[in-house]
Backbone bond lengths (Angstrom), bond angles and torsions (degrees), N, CA, C in turn:
res aa  C-N    CA-C-N  psi(-1)  N-CA   C-N-CA  omega(-1)  CA-C   N-CA-C  phi
1 M - - - 1.453 - - 1.521 108.84 -
2 A 1.329 116.02 126.58 1.457 121.35 -178.89 1.529 109.60 -105.65
3 L 1.334 115.75 139.66 1.458 121.87 176.91 1.520 108.52 -106.72
4 F 1.332 115.99 122.50 1.457 122.14 178.30 1.526 109.93 -112.53
5 Q 1.320 116.14 139.16 1.460 121.31 165.57 1.518 106.02 -114.63
6 I 1.320 115.85 114.96 1.463 121.18 -169.25 1.517 110.57 -115.90
7 N 1.323 115.37 136.27 1.452 122.86 173.10 1.515 107.74 -118.07
8 Y 1.325 116.77 123.84 1.462 119.85 178.77 1.524 108.53 -144.14
9 H 1.319 116.20 165.75 1.451 119.07 179.01 1.518 110.40 -83.87
10 S 1.321 115.53 121.38 1.447 121.39 179.23 1.524 109.67 -99.36
11 A 1.327 115.93 121.66 1.464 119.61 175.91 1.531 110.39 -69.10
12 A 1.327 116.74 -36.17 1.461 120.26 -178.53 1.526 111.64 -64.04
13 L 1.337 116.53 -35.09 1.460 120.86 -178.65 1.519 112.54 -100.51
14 A 1.311 116.63 -3.36 1.469 123.19 177.76 1.526 112.19 54.27
15 R 1.311 116.24 40.84 1.464 120.85 -179.88 1.525 108.96 -170.98
16 S 1.324 115.36 176.37 1.456 119.82 172.45 1.526 109.26 -71.73
17 A 1.310 116.20 138.68 1.459 121.23 -178.95 1.526 109.22 -129.49
18 D 1.326 115.86 143.60 1.463 122.47 178.82 1.522 109.85 -107.96
19 F 1.317 116.20 143.00 1.460 120.60 169.74 1.522 108.95 -150.76
20 Y 1.308 115.67 160.87 1.461 122.30 175.34 1.523 109.27 -103.72
21 A 1.318 115.19 149.25 1.464 120.57 175.56 1.521 109.60 -140.55
22 L 1.312 115.69 132.38 1.461 122.73 172.11 1.522 107.45 -103.98
23 I 1.320 116.48 119.76 1.469 121.69 -176.85 1.534 108.69 -124.24
24 P 1.331 117.81 114.85 1.473 120.25 -178.86 1.527 111.34 -79.87
25 N 1.338 116.26 64.43 1.467 120.63 -175.58 1.524 113.46 -108.83
26 D 1.322 116.47 5.00 1.467 118.92 179.07 1.529 110.66 -130.05
27 T 1.325 114.93 33.79 1.460 120.78 -177.42 1.528 110.86 -69.98
28 P 1.315 118.21 133.68 1.471 119.99 176.80 1.529 111.43 -57.85
29 K 1.314 116.58 140.01 1.457 121.31 -178.32 1.528 111.57 -58.40
30 E 1.330 117.00 -30.28 1.456 120.30 179.01 1.527 110.95 -62.97
31 W 1.338 116.17 -37.90 1.466 121.11 177.41 1.527 110.04 -64.79
32 E 1.310 115.77 -45.66 1.451 119.97 -175.74 1.527 111.85 -60.18
33 K 1.316 116.70 -33.25 1.457 120.71 -177.38 1.522 112.13 -68.97
34 V 1.336 117.63 -30.18 1.470 120.71 -174.38 1.526 112.56 -106.52
35 N 1.334 117.73 -7.98 1.453 121.10 -177.81 1.533 109.63 -107.34
36 P 1.345 117.92 112.51 1.470 119.89 -176.53 1.526 113.70 -64.12
37 C 1.332 118.15 -19.07 1.467 120.42 179.33 1.524 112.07 -65.97
38 Y 1.344 116.42 -17.57 1.455 119.83 179.64 1.520 112.49 -92.89
39 G 1.324 115.52 10.48 1.451 119.62 172.97 1.526 111.79 -87.68
40 R 1.321 116.77 7.09 1.462 123.15 179.66 1.524 108.46 -141.50
41 P 1.335 118.63 164.09 1.466 120.51 173.80 1.532 109.89 -65.71
42 P 1.331 117.84 159.26 1.460 119.79 -179.98 1.529 112.02 -65.81
43 K 1.327 115.14 145.21 1.459 121.82 169.72 1.533 107.39 -88.77
44 T 1.343 116.80 170.80 1.463 121.07 -176.52 1.524 110.54 -125.85
45 L 1.333 115.67 134.90 1.463 122.44 176.90 1.527 109.83 -124.82
46 M 1.321 116.57 121.04 1.462 122.56 169.30 1.525 106.87 -88.09
47 L 1.333 117.21 120.45 1.465 121.72 -171.35 1.526 109.44 -119.46
48 L 1.331 116.55 118.54 1.456 122.59 -169.45 1.532 112.19 -107.04
49 H 1.328 115.57 138.29 1.468 120.99 178.90 1.523 110.67 -84.21
50 G 1.328 115.48 175.36 1.451 121.36 -178.53 1.517 113.24 -98.80
51 Y 1.324 114.29 -178.16 1.466 122.58 179.68 1.527 110.27 -57.65
52 S 1.305 116.12 135.45 1.473 125.75 -178.44 1.525 112.11 67.88
53 G 1.330 116.77 12.02 1.458 120.51 179.69 1.512 112.54 -96.21
54 S 1.337 115.64 -165.41 1.462 121.28 -178.15 1.519 109.64 -151.13
55 A 1.325 115.17 172.65 1.459 121.10 -175.78 1.526 112.98 -60.00
56 G 1.321 117.91 -27.48 1.458 120.86 -176.86 1.511 115.52 -88.03
57 D 1.327 117.98 0.18 1.464 120.33 -173.95 1.521 113.18 -57.67
58 W 1.336 116.51 -45.78 1.470 118.86 -177.82 1.527 111.84 -66.80
59 L 1.332 116.65 -30.09 1.467 119.34 178.44 1.517 111.52 -65.02
60 Y 1.335 115.99 -38.02 1.460 120.38 -174.43 1.521 113.59 -96.42
61 G 1.340 117.11 -21.54 1.456 119.68 -176.25 1.506 114.80 -100.50
62 S 1.336 117.46 -9.49 1.461 120.01 -174.05 1.525 110.67 -143.19
63 P 1.340 116.99 167.70 1.471 120.85 177.11 1.526 112.49 -87.37
64 I 1.329 118.03 37.64 1.458 119.76 -174.38 1.528 112.39 -63.89
65 Q 1.334 118.38 -29.56 1.465 118.91 178.57 1.525 110.82 -64.67
66 E 1.322 117.19 -43.78 1.452 120.67 178.67 1.531 111.28 -66.05
67 L 1.343 115.75 -37.70 1.462 119.54 -178.62 1.525 111.28 -71.87
68 S 1.317 117.33 -34.77 1.460 120.66 175.09 1.522 110.47 -58.01
69 L 1.316 116.00 -44.03 1.459 121.29 -179.77 1.529 111.13 -70.57
70 K 1.327 116.00 -43.02 1.467 120.82 -176.63 1.523 112.00 -63.59
71 Y 1.336 117.08 -38.42 1.455 120.57 -172.80 1.526 113.59 -108.33
72 N 1.344 117.37 11.87 1.470 120.99 179.37 1.528 109.63 51.21
73 L 1.338 114.86 57.63 1.457 122.58 -171.46 1.526 109.63 -124.25
74 A 1.320 116.49 118.98 1.457 120.45 172.77 1.521 108.07 -78.05
75 V 1.326 117.14 127.91 1.464 121.43 -174.90 1.521 109.38 -120.94
76 V 1.316 116.48 126.36 1.461 123.12 -179.17 1.525 108.34 -112.41
77 M 1.338 117.22 126.77 1.463 121.82 -175.34 1.524 110.09 -125.50
78 P 1.331 117.07 95.81 1.460 120.78 -179.43 1.520 112.10 -90.00
79 S 1.309 115.95 172.39 1.464 121.50 169.87 1.520 108.93 -100.05
80 G 1.324 115.42 128.48 1.459 120.41 175.84 1.509 112.39 -106.64
81 E 1.373 115.30 12.67 1.467 120.07 -174.92 1.534 107.51 50.41
82 N 1.333 117.71 -135.72 1.467 121.71 173.65 1.528 110.63 -113.57
83 A 1.329 116.47 31.81 1.457 122.07 -169.15 1.525 114.45 -90.59
84 F 1.333 118.15 3.69 1.459 121.92 -177.85 1.527 112.44 56.69
85 Y 1.325 116.78 21.03 1.464 122.45 177.94 1.530 110.75 56.09
86 L 1.345 114.69 39.82 1.455 122.49 176.70 1.520 109.58 -114.97
87 N 1.311 116.56 160.70 1.458 120.85 174.28 1.525 109.25 -82.29
88 G 1.329 115.32 114.40 1.451 119.94 177.82 1.513 111.76 -85.12
89 R 1.319 115.37 171.28 1.465 120.20 178.82 1.522 109.75 -76.58
90 G 1.321 115.45 142.61 1.454 120.28 176.88 1.514 112.74 91.28
91 T 1.311 114.71 165.40 1.461 122.23 -178.50 1.528 111.40 -64.97
92 G 1.320 115.40 141.50 1.455 120.81 171.24 1.514 115.80 82.11
93 R 1.318 117.97 16.68 1.469 120.41 -179.70 1.528 111.83 -126.89
94 A 1.315 116.56 26.17 1.475 121.01 -176.43 1.528 110.33 -88.53
95 Y 1.325 116.90 67.34 1.464 120.89 -176.76 1.522 112.29 -71.83
96 E 1.320 117.37 -30.50 1.466 120.27 176.14 1.525 110.14 -64.31
97 T 1.320 116.40 -46.59 1.464 121.08 177.13 1.524 110.86 -64.53
98 Y 1.304 116.68 -38.25 1.464 122.62 -179.85 1.529 111.09 -57.67
99 V 1.325 116.16 -51.20 1.464 120.51 -176.91 1.527 111.64 -80.97
100 G 1.327 116.78 -37.85 1.457 120.24 -174.12 1.512 114.88 -79.37
101 E 1.341 117.27 -25.56 1.458 120.28 -176.56 1.529 113.02 -128.11
102 E 1.330 115.10 -60.19 1.461 119.24 -166.95 1.526 113.46 -67.56
103 L 1.311 117.29 -55.07 1.464 119.95 -173.55 1.524 111.71 -67.02
104 I 1.329 116.97 -42.87 1.467 117.85 179.92 1.526 110.16 -63.66
105 G 1.329 116.98 -36.82 1.458 119.77 175.89 1.514 112.15 -64.84
106 Y 1.318 116.26 -40.12 1.468 121.45 -179.05 1.532 111.19 -63.94
107 V 1.325 117.70 -46.94 1.469 119.03 -177.72 1.523 111.09 -71.53
108 R 1.321 117.56 -31.81 1.464 118.95 175.79 1.521 111.11 -60.93
109 E 1.325 116.71 -44.24 1.454 120.56 179.84 1.525 111.75 -71.85
110 T 1.324 116.53 -42.74 1.462 120.82 -174.95 1.523 112.13 -66.79
111 F 1.341 116.50 -40.96 1.458 120.21 -174.95 1.527 112.89 -109.76
112 D 1.319 117.03 11.93 1.463 122.32 177.21 1.532 110.78 54.35
113 L 1.335 116.19 51.46 1.457 122.28 -179.88 1.526 110.43 -94.51
114 S 1.309 114.95 158.96 1.454 120.93 -178.15 1.534 111.07 -58.69
115 K 1.303 116.11 141.48 1.465 122.64 177.30 1.527 111.31 -98.80
116 R 1.306 117.42 7.70 1.458 120.93 -178.85 1.528 110.83 -87.36
117 A 1.329 116.41 138.80 1.461 120.63 177.17 1.526 110.94 -60.95
118 E 1.334 116.95 -33.76 1.468 120.11 -179.15 1.522 112.62 -62.85
119 D 1.326 117.02 -19.77 1.460 121.56 -178.67 1.529 112.31 -105.78
120 T 1.318 117.30 8.27 1.461 121.21 -171.39 1.523 109.87 -129.20
121 Y 1.349 115.75 126.45 1.462 121.12 -174.92 1.527 109.93 -128.14
122 I 1.322 115.20 162.33 1.456 120.64 176.66 1.526 108.33 -139.38
123 A 1.325 115.91 137.85 1.464 120.76 -177.46 1.522 109.26 -147.65
124 G 1.317 115.03 160.67 1.452 118.54 177.52 1.514 111.47 -171.45
125 L 1.320 115.08 171.05 1.462 121.57 177.97 1.521 109.86 -118.56
126 S 1.330 116.51 141.22 1.462 123.63 175.71 1.538 110.76 56.08
127 M 1.338 118.59 -116.19 1.462 120.12 174.67 1.525 110.51 -54.83
128 G 1.330 116.75 -39.13 1.459 120.97 178.72 1.515 112.81 -69.92
129 G 1.350 117.42 -27.41 1.461 120.00 174.33 1.508 111.01 -67.02
130 Y 1.342 115.74 -44.13 1.464 119.51 172.68 1.528 109.53 -58.94
131 G 1.326 116.71 -47.06 1.455 120.61 -178.73 1.512 112.51 -59.08
132 A 1.328 117.05 -39.77 1.466 120.63 -179.71 1.525 111.02 -65.63
133 L 1.328 116.96 -46.08 1.459 120.38 -179.40 1.531 110.91 -66.33
134 H 1.329 116.00 -47.55 1.461 119.88 -179.01 1.531 111.18 -61.53
135 T 1.334 117.15 -45.39 1.465 120.84 -178.79 1.521 111.52 -64.11
136 A 1.338 116.57 -40.97 1.468 119.56 -179.57 1.520 111.38 -63.79
137 F 1.334 117.10 -38.86 1.465 119.68 178.62 1.525 111.71 -74.42
138 K 1.323 116.86 -26.74 1.469 119.99 177.56 1.529 110.72 -79.40
139 Y 1.330 117.22 -29.61 1.461 121.56 -177.40 1.539 110.31 -128.25
140 P 1.333 117.07 64.17 1.470 119.49 -176.17 1.522 113.67 -70.25
141 L 1.328 117.69 -15.77 1.464 119.82 176.79 1.527 112.01 -86.70
142 T 1.334 116.06 -6.26 1.471 121.20 178.59 1.524 111.60 -103.67
143 Y 1.335 116.23 -42.73 1.464 120.99 -176.37 1.522 110.36 -113.25
144 G 1.327 115.49 120.37 1.455 120.40 -177.70 1.507 114.38 -83.50
145 K 1.344 116.82 -24.66 1.469 120.69 179.57 1.523 109.00 -145.16
146 A 1.341 114.89 152.15 1.461 120.60 -179.51 1.519 110.14 -137.38
147 V 1.329 115.45 144.11 1.465 122.33 179.77 1.519 109.08 -125.68
148 G 1.331 116.09 126.91 1.454 121.03 174.88 1.513 110.24 -119.36
149 L 1.322 116.99 117.52 1.461 122.52 176.95 1.526 108.26 -105.49
150 S 1.330 116.53 121.10 1.473 121.81 -178.49 1.523 110.48 49.50
151 S 1.310 115.79 48.02 1.466 120.91 -170.58 1.531 112.34 -64.71
152 A 1.330 115.00 136.85 1.470 121.41 179.60 1.520 109.49 -83.69
153 L 1.317 115.82 71.67 1.463 122.76 -178.68 1.527 108.72 -86.39
154 I 1.328 115.38 69.00 1.461 121.92 -169.21 1.524 114.03 -102.05
155 V 1.319 117.97 1.07 1.467 120.64 -171.90 1.525 111.76 -55.98
156 E 1.329 117.00 -42.18 1.455 120.26 -175.36 1.533 112.67 -74.71
157 Q 1.326 117.02 -5.49 1.461 120.49 178.80 1.527 112.37 -98.50
158 L 1.326 117.33 -0.49 1.458 120.67 -171.83 1.520 114.22 -87.23
159 G 1.323 117.78 -22.52 1.449 120.84 -171.14 1.516 115.35 -62.87
160 H 1.323 116.90 -24.31 1.469 120.19 -177.67 1.523 113.43 -89.91
161 M 1.335 117.49 -3.29 1.461 120.00 -175.29 1.528 111.58 -70.86
162 T 1.329 115.86 147.90 1.466 122.78 176.28 1.525 108.94 -131.93
163 P 1.333 117.80 162.96 1.467 120.36 179.10 1.527 113.32 -60.00
164 E 1.311 117.38 -20.64 1.460 120.22 -177.83 1.530 112.89 -84.74
165 D 1.315 116.65 -12.52 1.465 119.71 -177.41 1.518 111.60 -65.03
166 E 1.306 115.45 140.23 1.462 121.56 173.17 1.528 107.67 -103.60
167 N 1.311 115.08 114.23 1.459 121.52 -177.81 1.520 108.34 -115.33
168 P 1.340 118.14 126.81 1.463 119.58 -177.12 1.526 114.33 -66.31
169 M 1.344 117.64 -19.91 1.462 120.88 -177.86 1.527 112.18 -88.81
170 A 1.337 116.54 -45.88 1.472 120.80 -175.54 1.524 108.28 -164.63
171 D 1.334 116.77 161.74 1.458 119.80 -177.40 1.527 112.24 -92.45
172 Y 1.306 115.22 175.41 1.456 122.67 -176.98 1.527 111.66 -58.89
173 D 1.316 116.67 -40.53 1.463 120.19 -179.66 1.525 111.51 -62.13
174 Y 1.324 116.70 -37.89 1.465 119.72 177.41 1.530 110.29 -62.28
175 Y 1.311 117.28 -47.67 1.459 120.44 -177.03 1.531 111.69 -64.42
176 T 1.325 117.68 -40.05 1.468 119.09 178.43 1.525 111.09 -70.22
177 E 1.319 117.70 -35.48 1.464 120.41 177.34 1.529 110.96 -66.11
178 T 1.341 115.74 -35.82 1.466 120.61 -176.22 1.521 112.68 -83.78
179 F 1.335 116.94 -42.99 1.464 121.11 -172.37 1.525 114.07 -108.57
180 G 1.328 117.69 -4.90 1.455 119.62 179.97 1.515 112.10 80.60
181 D 1.317 116.84 -145.78 1.457 123.17 -179.80 1.528 109.87 -65.39
182 L 1.321 117.01 106.50 1.459 120.78 -173.58 1.529 112.23 -65.53
183 K 1.319 117.06 -29.39 1.467 119.98 -179.53 1.529 111.51 -65.32
184 N 1.326 116.42 -28.40 1.465 120.55 -177.19 1.528 113.19 -109.81
185 A 1.326 117.21 5.02 1.470 120.17 -176.36 1.524 111.83 -58.89
186 E 1.325 116.16 -40.65 1.462 120.26 -176.27 1.524 112.30 -61.60
187 K 1.343 116.60 -29.09 1.462 121.32 -176.69 1.522 113.29 -94.76
188 S 1.336 116.81 -0.04 1.457 120.55 -174.66 1.526 111.61 -99.63
189 D 1.334 115.60 176.86 1.463 121.33 -178.90 1.518 113.94 -69.06
190 I 1.334 117.61 -9.20 1.465 117.41 176.25 1.522 111.03 -76.13
191 N 1.307 117.29 -11.57 1.461 122.35 176.04 1.528 108.23 -88.29
192 P 1.329 118.36 115.83 1.473 119.78 -179.75 1.525 113.48 -55.10
193 K 1.317 117.34 -29.71 1.463 119.51 179.07 1.532 110.98 -62.98
194 V 1.319 116.98 -39.05 1.458 121.01 178.59 1.527 110.26 -62.59
195 L 1.324 116.02 -42.60 1.464 119.74 178.84 1.524 111.65 -64.68
196 V 1.325 116.62 -40.44 1.467 120.56 178.79 1.523 110.08 -60.71
197 R 1.322 116.72 -46.75 1.470 119.79 179.90 1.530 110.90 -59.67
198 K 1.336 116.84 -42.15 1.463 120.40 -179.84 1.524 111.13 -63.35
199 L 1.331 116.87 -43.66 1.463 119.71 -179.73 1.530 110.94 -62.78
200 Q 1.321 116.24 -40.77 1.459 118.64 179.01 1.527 111.20 -66.47
201 E 1.316 116.58 -39.99 1.470 120.18 178.63 1.530 111.09 -63.20
202 Q 1.338 116.00 -34.08 1.462 120.78 -179.67 1.524 112.58 -82.15
203 G 1.320 116.47 -11.48 1.455 120.15 -176.73 1.511 113.32 75.51
204 T 1.335 116.52 22.14 1.465 121.74 -179.71 1.525 110.69 -83.64
205 K 1.309 116.41 137.43 1.458 120.69 177.24 1.523 110.62 -63.69
206 L 1.323 116.87 129.60 1.456 120.97 179.88 1.523 110.76 -87.30
207 P 1.326 116.93 149.38 1.468 119.28 175.75 1.525 111.25 -67.33
208 G 1.316 116.22 154.21 1.453 120.18 172.89 1.520 110.09 -67.49
209 I 1.349 116.55 146.89 1.457 120.87 -174.42 1.522 110.93 -126.61
210 F 1.333 115.34 131.60 1.466 123.98 173.92 1.525 106.77 -124.24
211 M 1.327 116.66 128.96 1.461 121.04 178.37 1.525 109.77 -133.12
212 A 1.329 115.42 147.11 1.461 120.98 174.61 1.519 108.57 -149.38
213 C 1.334 115.76 141.91 1.462 119.95 179.12 1.519 108.93 -152.97
214 G 1.320 117.08 142.98 1.453 121.91 178.33 1.519 111.47 -73.77
215 T 1.322 116.65 144.20 1.459 120.54 -176.92 1.523 112.19 -69.95
216 E 1.328 117.84 -17.55 1.468 121.06 176.08 1.528 111.95 -102.21
217 D 1.315 116.95 7.12 1.461 121.66 179.90 1.536 109.62 -75.07
218 F 1.324 117.17 140.49 1.459 120.50 179.50 1.529 112.61 -67.82
219 L 1.345 117.21 -9.94 1.460 121.31 178.71 1.528 112.99 -102.57
220 I 1.316 117.83 12.21 1.455 120.01 -174.28 1.530 112.06 -63.34
221 E 1.323 118.42 -41.31 1.464 119.50 -176.19 1.529 112.37 -67.24
222 P 1.346 120.34 -44.49 1.477 118.55 175.07 1.524 113.06 -60.35
223 N 1.327 117.53 -33.55 1.462 120.15 178.21 1.523 111.19 -69.62
224 R 1.327 116.98 -41.17 1.465 119.88 176.30 1.527 110.33 -63.99
225 N 1.312 116.21 -40.05 1.454 121.02 179.80 1.522 111.31 -60.58
226 F 1.341 116.38 -44.04 1.460 119.48 -179.32 1.521 110.88 -70.21
227 R 1.318 116.99 -38.09 1.475 120.17 174.85 1.526 110.24 -57.32
228 D 1.339 116.55 -48.06 1.459 120.30 -178.58 1.531 111.31 -64.82
229 F 1.330 116.57 -35.21 1.463 120.77 176.35 1.525 110.47 -60.89
230 L 1.330 117.23 -47.48 1.462 120.85 -179.37 1.522 110.74 -63.18
231 I 1.313 116.74 -46.37 1.466 120.22 -179.69 1.522 110.08 -61.88
232 G 1.331 116.44 -40.71 1.456 120.68 -179.54 1.513 113.41 -63.38
233 R 1.321 117.03 -23.80 1.465 121.07 178.34 1.531 111.50 -100.13
234 G 1.327 115.82 12.84 1.451 120.19 175.85 1.516 114.36 74.26
235 I 1.339 116.99 23.90 1.464 121.70 -177.47 1.526 109.33 -100.44
236 P 1.321 118.97 121.28 1.463 120.60 179.31 1.529 111.08 -62.80
237 V 1.317 116.34 138.07 1.458 121.30 175.57 1.520 108.04 -142.20
238 C 1.304 116.36 130.95 1.462 122.24 174.94 1.520 106.37 -89.61
239 Y 1.313 117.68 106.83 1.465 122.22 -170.08 1.524 110.52 -122.49
240 Y 1.358 115.08 135.09 1.463 120.43 179.01 1.519 110.50 -131.63
241 E 1.310 114.60 141.79 1.461 122.79 167.59 1.523 107.86 -128.95
242 S 1.314 115.41 144.76 1.452 120.59 171.31 1.517 107.38 -158.79
243 A 1.314 116.68 168.28 1.460 120.81 -179.68 1.520 109.75 -56.25
244 G 1.327 115.95 131.69 1.455 119.04 179.49 1.508 111.82 164.39
245 V 1.321 115.00 160.30 1.453 122.16 177.90 1.528 108.78 -115.39
246 H 1.319 115.98 -165.44 1.462 121.94 -175.19 1.526 108.84 -88.87
247 D 1.345 116.52 75.12 1.466 118.06 -176.04 1.523 111.23 -152.06
248 W 1.351 114.21 174.37 1.454 120.20 -175.42 1.522 113.04 -67.93
249 T 1.338 117.80 -24.14 1.461 119.06 176.37 1.518 110.46 -58.75
250 F 1.323 115.98 -44.94 1.470 120.30 179.05 1.531 111.03 -69.46
251 W 1.317 117.20 -45.82 1.470 119.97 -175.97 1.520 111.51 -65.38
252 R 1.327 117.97 -37.79 1.465 120.34 176.25 1.524 110.87 -64.00
253 E 1.322 116.96 -35.58 1.463 120.94 -178.60 1.531 111.60 -61.49
254 Y 1.328 116.89 -35.96 1.458 120.09 -173.48 1.522 114.19 -102.81
255 L 1.314 118.48 -3.69 1.458 119.37 -177.81 1.522 111.90 -64.08
256 E 1.315 118.47 -51.11 1.464 119.54 -178.45 1.527 112.08 -67.33
257 P 1.342 120.02 -43.96 1.472 117.62 174.80 1.528 112.92 -57.06
258 A 1.333 116.43 -35.86 1.466 119.37 178.39 1.524 110.78 -65.71
259 I 1.323 116.97 -41.75 1.468 120.50 178.64 1.530 110.42 -64.75
260 Q 1.322 116.90 -41.90 1.466 119.68 177.92 1.522 110.50 -61.04
261 W 1.318 117.03 -39.97 1.472 121.44 177.39 1.527 110.16 -63.66
262 M 1.346 117.70 -43.38 1.473 121.20 178.72 1.518 111.35 -54.95
263 L 1.318 115.82 -41.43 1.460 120.07 -171.09 1.514 112.89 -84.63
264 E 1.331 117.12 -2.74 1.453 119.19 175.75 1.520 110.11 -67.57
265 E 1.297 116.62 138.08 1.477 120.98 179.67 1.527 110.57 -76.74
């Protein structure tokens, strides 16, 4: 398994952008003989960090390097800044386009990875969990499955915010810069529920969904709400809850089960 740190010019971000990539292209032949995952070409996972995080978080907080090698999985880890992987206003803030179109296209060409949605997954934690779900529903022909761990599904909670509110995570200006008009956020495409409804109306196949959240996590209720929404619309979702808070102990616990679920036929 090779670890790359790549700097390239991103048109979506209008600047040079850095990302990490794990590519299982130097696996010992002895491993390949005993590991059935090497009887096929590598699959691809776009792995997103959380709010206030960085591209290297998964490398240092989880066993993703070992799992990349174990499951013959190419893993791409970009930086989404604090943008919730959405397209912001103005030049150089198209993070949704960056992750949903540009970067996945770049790594497919650079490393000769499969262009099939069935071989391409997206996952993330917290802000990155929201980003993974939102991106998969926005680009269902690119990503065949999505994983959200402790997903920050906060869009429907934004409409009541005012400039006077004191929020321990971020201020009103941040939320309006990131999500736009907060009064209408719930009804817009930044709400994954809106995207799901559109895909169903169009008759488009939805990506497979895996979700997990700790029962003591402050985001547990939005995750339960989204699970119930999917079930209510007849959409299969692999959902887990167990004791845990918003931390790497919980995310490490569910990373490998999520990968095993991704690779199920």
